[in-house]
BADRENZA-434453 format. One record per residue (C-alpha): residue number from 1; x, y, z. Coordinates in Angstrom, 3 decimals. Example, Ala and Ser with C-alpha at 12.3 -4.5 7.8 and 13.67 -1.06 7.14 Angstrom:
2
+-----+----------+----------+----------+
|  nr |        X |        Y |        Z |
+-----+----------+----------+----------+
|   1 |   12.300 |   -4.500 |    7.800 |
|   2 |   13.670 |   -1.060 |    7.140 |
+-----+----------+----------+----------+
END
This chain:
221
+-----+----------+----------+----------+
|  nr |        X |        Y |        Z |
+-----+----------+----------+----------+
|   1 |  -35.254 |    7.272 |  -11.830 |
|   2 |  -36.508 |    9.871 |   -9.311 |
|   3 |  -34.524 |    7.980 |   -6.696 |
|   4 |  -31.319 |    8.958 |   -8.472 |
|   5 |  -32.302 |   12.591 |   -8.564 |
|   6 |  -33.297 |   12.665 |   -4.910 |
|   7 |  -30.077 |   10.885 |   -3.858 |
|   8 |  -28.101 |   13.338 |   -5.936 |
|   9 |  -29.728 |   16.227 |   -4.157 |
|  10 |  -29.040 |   14.665 |   -0.776 |
|  11 |  -25.406 |   14.181 |   -1.659 |
|  12 |  -25.082 |   17.723 |   -2.770 |
|  13 |  -26.651 |   18.961 |    0.466 |
|  14 |  -24.258 |   16.777 |    2.510 |
|  15 |  -21.277 |   18.235 |    0.578 |
|  16 |  -22.473 |   21.707 |    1.371 |
|  17 |  -22.826 |   20.914 |    5.110 |
|  18 |  -19.441 |   19.245 |    5.285 |
|  19 |  -17.794 |   22.124 |    3.527 |
|  20 |  -19.586 |   24.657 |    5.658 |
|  21 |  -18.475 |   22.935 |    8.886 |
|  22 |  -14.819 |   23.804 |    8.029 |
|  23 |  -15.673 |   27.205 |    6.485 |
|  24 |  -15.180 |   26.011 |    2.897 |
|  25 |  -17.452 |   26.859 |   -0.042 |
|  26 |  -19.387 |   23.914 |   -1.550 |
|  27 |  -18.216 |   24.844 |   -4.999 |
|  28 |  -14.611 |   24.194 |   -3.977 |
|  29 |  -15.570 |   20.404 |   -4.010 |
|  30 |  -16.188 |   18.692 |   -7.306 |
|  31 |  -18.703 |   15.897 |   -7.017 |
|  32 |  -17.735 |   13.012 |   -9.364 |
|  33 |  -20.773 |   10.832 |   -9.765 |
|  34 |  -19.342 |    7.340 |  -10.281 |
|  35 |  -21.266 |    5.906 |  -13.164 |
|  36 |  -19.240 |    2.772 |  -13.756 |
|  37 |  -21.443 |   -0.232 |  -14.657 |
|  38 |  -24.461 |    2.058 |  -14.950 |
|  39 |  -26.258 |    2.106 |  -18.266 |
|  40 |  -27.160 |    5.324 |  -20.068 |
|  41 |  -30.796 |    5.303 |  -18.896 |
|  42 |  -29.567 |    5.424 |  -15.258 |
|  43 |  -27.098 |    8.169 |  -15.878 |
|  44 |  -29.508 |   10.405 |  -17.846 |
|  45 |  -31.595 |   11.616 |  -14.850 |
|  46 |  -28.415 |   12.780 |  -13.179 |
|  47 |  -27.396 |   14.704 |  -16.260 |
|  48 |  -30.878 |   16.135 |  -16.616 |
|  49 |  -30.638 |   17.268 |  -12.927 |
|  50 |  -27.493 |   19.265 |  -13.725 |
|  51 |  -24.759 |   16.836 |  -12.682 |
|  52 |  -21.833 |   17.288 |  -15.004 |
|  53 |  -18.849 |   15.281 |  -13.662 |
|  54 |  -18.873 |   11.498 |  -13.856 |
|  55 |  -16.298 |    8.734 |  -13.059 |
|  56 |  -15.622 |    5.617 |  -14.955 |
|  57 |  -13.357 |    2.651 |  -14.265 |
|  58 |  -12.753 |    1.207 |  -17.707 |
|  59 |  -11.771 |    2.788 |  -21.058 |
|  60 |  -13.960 |    0.260 |  -23.062 |
|  61 |  -17.072 |    0.781 |  -20.966 |
|  62 |  -16.765 |    4.563 |  -21.136 |
|  63 |  -16.375 |    4.408 |  -24.872 |
|  64 |  -19.746 |    2.557 |  -25.191 |
|  65 |  -21.634 |    5.255 |  -23.214 |
|  66 |  -20.153 |    8.648 |  -23.245 |
|  67 |  -19.788 |    9.659 |  -26.916 |
|  68 |  -23.598 |    9.460 |  -27.280 |
|  69 |  -24.260 |   11.114 |  -23.899 |
|  70 |  -21.873 |   13.882 |  -24.700 |
|  71 |  -23.753 |   14.664 |  -27.919 |
|  72 |  -26.705 |   15.580 |  -25.737 |
|  73 |  -24.689 |   17.184 |  -22.897 |
|  74 |  -21.523 |   18.496 |  -24.448 |
|  75 |  -20.327 |   20.149 |  -21.193 |
|  76 |  -20.284 |   16.783 |  -19.333 |
|  77 |  -16.854 |   15.754 |  -17.960 |
|  78 |  -15.739 |   12.120 |  -17.716 |
|  79 |  -12.987 |   11.164 |  -15.259 |
|  80 |  -10.984 |    7.988 |  -15.279 |
|  81 |  -10.901 |    6.693 |  -11.721 |
|  82 |   -9.896 |    3.043 |  -12.179 |
|  83 |   -6.555 |    1.502 |  -12.969 |
|  84 |   -5.288 |    2.479 |  -16.398 |
|  85 |   -3.189 |    0.138 |  -18.586 |
|  86 |   -0.344 |    1.842 |  -20.319 |
|  87 |   -1.499 |    0.534 |  -23.684 |
|  88 |   -4.797 |    2.359 |  -23.181 |
|  89 |   -3.169 |    5.750 |  -22.746 |
|  90 |   -4.057 |    7.021 |  -26.237 |
|  91 |   -7.749 |    6.221 |  -25.813 |
|  92 |   -7.726 |    7.587 |  -22.318 |
|  93 |   -6.255 |   10.945 |  -23.354 |
|  94 |   -8.830 |   11.224 |  -26.129 |
|  95 |  -11.783 |   10.315 |  -23.944 |
|  96 |  -11.219 |   11.574 |  -20.376 |
|  97 |  -11.068 |   15.005 |  -18.944 |
|  98 |   -9.113 |   13.771 |  -15.929 |
|  99 |   -7.173 |   10.651 |  -14.994 |
| 100 |   -6.978 |    9.927 |  -11.262 |
| 101 |   -4.798 |    6.773 |  -11.359 |
| 102 |   -1.316 |    7.705 |  -12.548 |
| 103 |    0.800 |    5.288 |  -10.581 |
| 104 |    3.981 |    4.181 |  -12.417 |
| 105 |    6.553 |    5.548 |  -14.769 |
| 106 |    5.552 |    3.421 |  -17.765 |
| 107 |    2.114 |    5.099 |  -17.673 |
| 108 |    3.640 |    8.493 |  -17.160 |
| 109 |    5.756 |    7.990 |  -20.277 |
| 110 |    2.850 |    6.935 |  -22.405 |
| 111 |    0.593 |    9.689 |  -21.214 |
| 112 |    3.310 |   12.304 |  -21.920 |
| 113 |    3.638 |   10.815 |  -25.475 |
| 114 |   -0.092 |   10.840 |  -26.110 |
| 115 |   -0.675 |   14.351 |  -24.582 |
| 116 |    2.018 |   15.754 |  -26.949 |
| 117 |    0.545 |   13.873 |  -29.947 |
| 118 |   -3.068 |   14.894 |  -29.281 |
| 119 |   -2.435 |   18.370 |  -28.063 |
| 120 |   -4.951 |   17.714 |  -25.282 |
| 121 |   -4.106 |   17.290 |  -21.618 |
| 122 |   -6.470 |   15.785 |  -19.090 |
| 123 |   -6.042 |   16.757 |  -15.483 |
| 124 |   -3.672 |   14.193 |  -13.889 |
| 125 |   -3.702 |   12.872 |  -10.362 |
| 126 |   -1.062 |   10.598 |   -8.950 |
| 127 |   -2.545 |    7.706 |   -7.018 |
| 128 |   -0.927 |    7.208 |   -3.613 |
| 129 |   -1.258 |    3.893 |   -1.814 |
| 130 |   -1.480 |    5.460 |    1.589 |
| 131 |   -2.037 |    2.086 |    3.307 |
| 132 |    0.818 |    0.441 |    1.357 |
| 133 |   -1.544 |   -2.406 |    0.447 |
| 134 |    0.115 |   -4.916 |   -1.966 |
| 135 |   -3.130 |   -5.576 |   -3.803 |
| 136 |   -3.731 |   -1.916 |   -4.671 |
| 137 |   -2.121 |    0.324 |   -7.203 |
| 138 |   -0.488 |    3.578 |   -6.216 |
| 139 |    2.878 |    5.090 |   -5.260 |
| 140 |    3.959 |    4.397 |   -1.620 |
| 141 |    3.906 |    7.587 |    0.467 |
| 142 |    7.695 |    7.649 |    0.801 |
| 143 |    8.223 |    7.603 |   -2.946 |
| 144 |    5.680 |   10.219 |   -3.983 |
| 145 |    8.057 |   13.220 |   -3.998 |
| 146 |   10.540 |   11.474 |   -6.256 |
| 147 |    7.805 |   10.234 |   -8.559 |
| 148 |    6.306 |   13.714 |   -8.871 |
| 149 |    9.669 |   15.098 |   -9.793 |
| 150 |   10.062 |   12.396 |  -12.426 |
| 151 |    6.669 |   13.106 |  -13.925 |
| 152 |    7.319 |   16.808 |  -13.965 |
| 153 |   10.980 |   17.139 |  -14.884 |
| 154 |   11.596 |   14.064 |  -17.038 |
| 155 |    8.267 |   13.474 |  -18.688 |
| 156 |    6.967 |   17.109 |  -18.764 |
| 157 |    3.634 |   16.278 |  -17.190 |
| 158 |    1.498 |   18.803 |  -15.267 |
| 159 |    0.149 |   17.165 |  -12.193 |
| 160 |   -3.049 |   18.500 |  -10.736 |
| 161 |   -3.103 |   16.561 |   -7.476 |
| 162 |   -3.115 |   13.299 |   -5.662 |
| 163 |   -5.679 |   10.529 |   -5.183 |
| 164 |   -6.042 |    7.828 |   -2.597 |
| 165 |   -8.290 |    4.961 |   -1.602 |
| 166 |   -7.887 |    4.198 |    2.174 |
| 167 |   -7.790 |    0.612 |    3.324 |
| 168 |  -11.308 |   -0.640 |    3.893 |
| 169 |  -10.654 |   -1.869 |    7.399 |
| 170 |   -9.046 |    1.359 |    8.758 |
| 171 |  -10.451 |    4.780 |    9.674 |
| 172 |  -10.114 |    6.898 |    6.516 |
| 173 |   -9.287 |   10.286 |    8.088 |
| 174 |   -5.605 |    9.608 |    8.805 |
| 175 |   -5.113 |    8.627 |    5.234 |
| 176 |   -6.826 |   11.762 |    3.969 |
| 177 |   -4.663 |   13.804 |    6.278 |
| 178 |   -1.518 |   12.095 |    4.984 |
| 179 |   -2.526 |   12.707 |    1.377 |
| 180 |   -3.157 |   16.364 |    2.153 |
| 181 |    0.244 |   16.695 |    3.820 |
| 182 |    2.087 |   15.141 |    0.824 |
| 183 |    0.146 |   17.359 |   -1.578 |
| 184 |    0.957 |   20.556 |    0.414 |
| 185 |    4.675 |   19.985 |    0.495 |
| 186 |    4.706 |   19.389 |   -3.253 |
| 187 |    2.637 |   22.509 |   -4.006 |
| 188 |   -0.388 |   20.512 |   -5.205 |
| 189 |   -3.928 |   21.777 |   -4.686 |
| 190 |   -5.982 |   18.827 |   -6.033 |
| 191 |   -7.047 |   16.139 |   -3.549 |
| 192 |   -9.143 |   13.326 |   -5.058 |
| 193 |  -10.329 |   11.489 |   -1.887 |
| 194 |  -13.496 |   10.348 |   -0.329 |
| 195 |  -16.161 |    7.941 |   -1.591 |
| 196 |  -19.813 |    7.213 |   -0.717 |
| 197 |  -19.078 |    6.126 |    2.938 |
| 198 |  -16.533 |    8.748 |    3.843 |
| 199 |  -16.670 |   11.742 |    1.511 |
| 200 |  -17.829 |   14.116 |    4.254 |
| 201 |  -14.700 |   13.357 |    6.333 |
| 202 |  -12.597 |   13.882 |    3.146 |
| 203 |  -14.101 |   17.258 |    2.488 |
| 204 |  -13.308 |   18.407 |    6.032 |
| 205 |   -9.699 |   17.382 |    5.427 |
| 206 |   -9.417 |   19.270 |    2.155 |
| 207 |  -10.804 |   17.120 |   -0.640 |
| 208 |  -11.247 |   18.935 |   -3.925 |
| 209 |  -12.834 |   15.929 |   -5.661 |
| 210 |  -15.030 |   13.315 |   -4.153 |
| 211 |  -15.986 |   10.077 |   -5.893 |
| 212 |  -19.547 |    9.110 |   -5.009 |
| 213 |  -21.314 |    6.157 |   -6.650 |
| 214 |  -23.717 |    4.064 |   -4.632 |
| 215 |  -24.934 |    7.101 |   -2.555 |
| 216 |  -26.234 |    8.495 |   -5.880 |
| 217 |  -27.040 |    5.578 |   -8.105 |
| 218 |  -27.773 |    2.954 |   -5.497 |
| 219 |  -26.147 |   -0.496 |   -5.032 |
| 220 |  -24.670 |   -2.031 |   -8.141 |
| 221 |  -25.940 |   -5.378 |   -9.281 |
+-----+----------+----------+----------+
END
């Protein structure tokens, strides 16, 4: 598993360079190591090397891995970065430190209910479909302001920031810039944007959280 550790170090160095290029501090950028589909034995070397923030796509998969890993590394954070079904809100609030895929009112309603019930509030990011792709989740850019007001004023949610996944066949930087613009006019600091192929560009456009999987753990089977 030395490859994982060396790739993690390379990713951290690249984050530092990208941040430095725009006079940002590397610690302003949270590296989310995307551990979806990866078994515990692949994740352990990253934990042992000091990585503490990880991303998962599915509630059920995270439930099979992270309770045991957190017994050994209680300061580890697990972020939900995939689509979240409303009927999984209770489990998600209990399990995750952040949810990056809030994208509809029914989910906002369930999260509000479960946060009140559990007395525990994960960081919440609203997913924005910057490319307005029909196959992707997310709020269209023109509807984000109203959705944020609904989440805050009607459902009492505290929103930490915005998240996007740019279209695969388009340059990502305009999408990152759009997300940053929407966040700024709504008083939001958090920008969850950038993955293995484009996280350096995202950092230069203000990303506070980058979601990096294959660049750390290698190609998934």
